[in-house]
C-alpha positions as CSV (number, residue, x, y, z in Angstrom):
1,X,23.1,-9.4,10.8
2,X,21.8,-5.9,10.2
3,X,18.1,-5.0,9.8
4,X,18.8,-4.5,6.1
5,X,20.5,-7.9,5.7
6,X,17.6,-9.6,7.5
7,X,15.0,-7.9,5.3
8,X,16.6,-8.9,2.1
9,X,16.6,-12.6,2.9
10,X,13.9,-15.1,2.2
11,X,12.9,-18.4,3.9
12,X,12.7,-18.8,7.6
13,X,14.4,-15.7,8.7
14,X,12.2,-14.0,11.3
15,X,11.0,-10.5,10.3
16,X,12.7,-7.5,11.8
17,X,10.8,-5.1,14.0
18,X,10.6,-2.6,11.1
19,X,9.2,-5.3,8.8
20,X,6.6,-6.3,11.3
21,X,5.6,-2.7,11.8
22,X,5.3,-2.1,8.0
23,X,3.2,-5.3,7.6
24,X,0.8,-4.0,10.3
25,X,0.7,-0.5,8.7
26,X,-0.1,-2.1,5.3
27,X,-3.0,-4.0,6.9
28,X,-4.2,-0.8,8.6
29,X,-4.1,1.3,5.4
30,X,-6.0,-1.2,3.3
31,X,-8.5,-1.7,6.2
32,X,-9.0,2.1,6.4
33,X,-9.9,2.5,2.7
34,X,-12.3,-0.5,2.8
35,X,-14.0,1.0,5.9
36,X,-14.1,4.4,4.2
37,X,-12.1,5.8,7.2
38,X,-10.3,8.7,5.4
39,X,-8.9,10.1,8.7
40,X,-7.2,6.7,9.5
41,X,-5.8,6.6,6.0
42,X,-4.5,10.2,6.2
43,X,-2.8,9.4,9.5
44,X,-0.7,6.8,7.7
45,X,0.1,8.9,4.6
46,X,3.0,11.2,4.0
47,X,1.9,14.7,3.0
48,X,3.9,14.2,-0.3
49,X,2.1,11.0,-1.1
50,X,2.2,9.9,-4.8
51,X,-0.6,7.3,-5.2
52,X,-0.6,5.8,-8.6
53,X,-3.5,3.7,-9.8
54,X,-3.5,0.7,-12.1
55,X,-4.9,2.9,-14.9
56,X,-1.8,5.2,-14.6
57,X,-3.7,8.0,-12.9
58,X,-1.7,9.6,-10.1
59,X,-3.2,11.2,-7.0
60,X,-1.7,13.4,-4.3
61,X,-2.8,12.8,-0.7
62,X,-5.3,15.7,-1.1
63,X,-6.8,14.4,-4.4
64,X,-7.0,10.8,-3.3
65,X,-8.7,11.9,0.0
66,X,-11.2,13.9,-2.1
67,X,-11.9,10.9,-4.3
68,X,-12.5,8.7,-1.3
69,X,-14.7,11.4,0.4
70,X,-16.9,11.9,-2.7
71,X,-17.2,8.2,-3.4
72,X,-15.3,8.2,-6.6
73,X,-13.3,5.3,-5.2
74,X,-15.3,2.8,-3.0
75,X,-13.4,-0.3,-1.9
76,X,-15.6,-3.3,-1.3
77,X,-12.8,-5.9,-0.6
78,X,-9.0,-5.9,-0.7
79,X,-6.6,-8.8,-0.3
80,X,-3.0,-7.8,-0.3
81,X,-0.5,-10.7,0.1
82,X,3.1,-9.4,0.8
83,X,5.9,-11.2,-1.0
84,X,8.7,-9.3,0.8
85,X,9.6,-6.1,2.6
86,X,13.0,-4.6,2.0
87,X,14.2,-2.1,4.7
88,X,17.1,0.2,4.2
89,X,17.6,2.9,6.9
90,X,14.4,4.9,7.1
91,X,12.9,3.5,3.9
92,X,10.8,0.4,3.4
93,X,9.7,-1.1,0.1
94,X,6.8,-3.5,0.1
95,X,6.5,-5.9,-2.8
96,X,3.3,-7.9,-3.2
97,X,-0.1,-8.0,-4.8
98,X,-3.4,-6.2,-4.4
99,X,-6.6,-7.9,-5.4
100,X,-9.8,-5.9,-4.9
101,X,-13.4,-5.4,-5.7
102,X,-14.0,-1.6,-6.1
103,X,-16.2,0.9,-7.6
104,X,-14.3,3.6,-9.5
105,X,-16.1,6.5,-11.1
106,X,-19.4,4.6,-10.7
107,X,-18.0,1.4,-12.4
108,X,-17.7,-1.8,-10.5
109,X,-14.3,-3.4,-11.1
110,X,-12.2,-6.4,-10.0
111,X,-8.5,-5.6,-9.7
112,X,-5.6,-8.0,-9.8
113,X,-2.3,-6.2,-9.4
114,X,1.3,-6.6,-8.5
115,X,2.2,-3.7,-6.2
116,X,4.9,-1.7,-4.6
117,X,4.5,0.5,-1.6
118,X,7.2,2.8,-0.3
119,X,7.2,3.8,3.4
120,X,9.5,6.3,5.0
121,X,10.3,6.9,8.7
122,X,10.2,10.5,9.7
123,X,10.4,11.6,13.4
124,X,10.0,8.0,14.4
125,X,6.8,7.5,12.4
126,X,6.4,5.3,9.3
127,X,4.4,7.0,6.6
128,X,3.2,5.9,3.1
129,X,5.1,7.9,0.5
130,X,4.3,6.1,-2.7
131,X,2.2,3.4,-4.1
132,X,2.4,1.8,-7.6
133,X,0.2,-1.1,-8.8
134,X,0.7,-3.0,-12.1
135,X,-2.0,-5.0,-13.7
136,X,-1.3,-8.8,-13.6
137,X,-1.5,-10.5,-17.0
138,X,-4.5,-12.8,-17.3
139,X,-2.3,-15.9,-17.3
140,X,-1.0,-15.0,-13.8
141,X,-4.3,-14.2,-12.1
């Protein structure tokens, strides 16, 4: 079975090395923003990052870092259950959820989102290229 085949299955199939790595990197990126560790987040991000927020605003790596640095976004807690990770070559797509308590622009909020993160492997290193949350309907929360 190829890495791609294994990543597309569900049930008791053990995760591939790439899936395990991506899961660890997802944990690290969320931990970095909760800790306010902008350098750790930056080390995980692709220079061409497209970081979409649940209000449809889109940040580049530079604009997102600046919002973290100035306290526009302050993450108090994040839970991020992963439903599945699909790996194809040097691209991994993470499907899951992101539940968080944050302060955005001075307003405290609780988020409940489905999410998709896209990681790419360049020069042997996995980097976050894109992130897209979608607000969960009230009935699903």
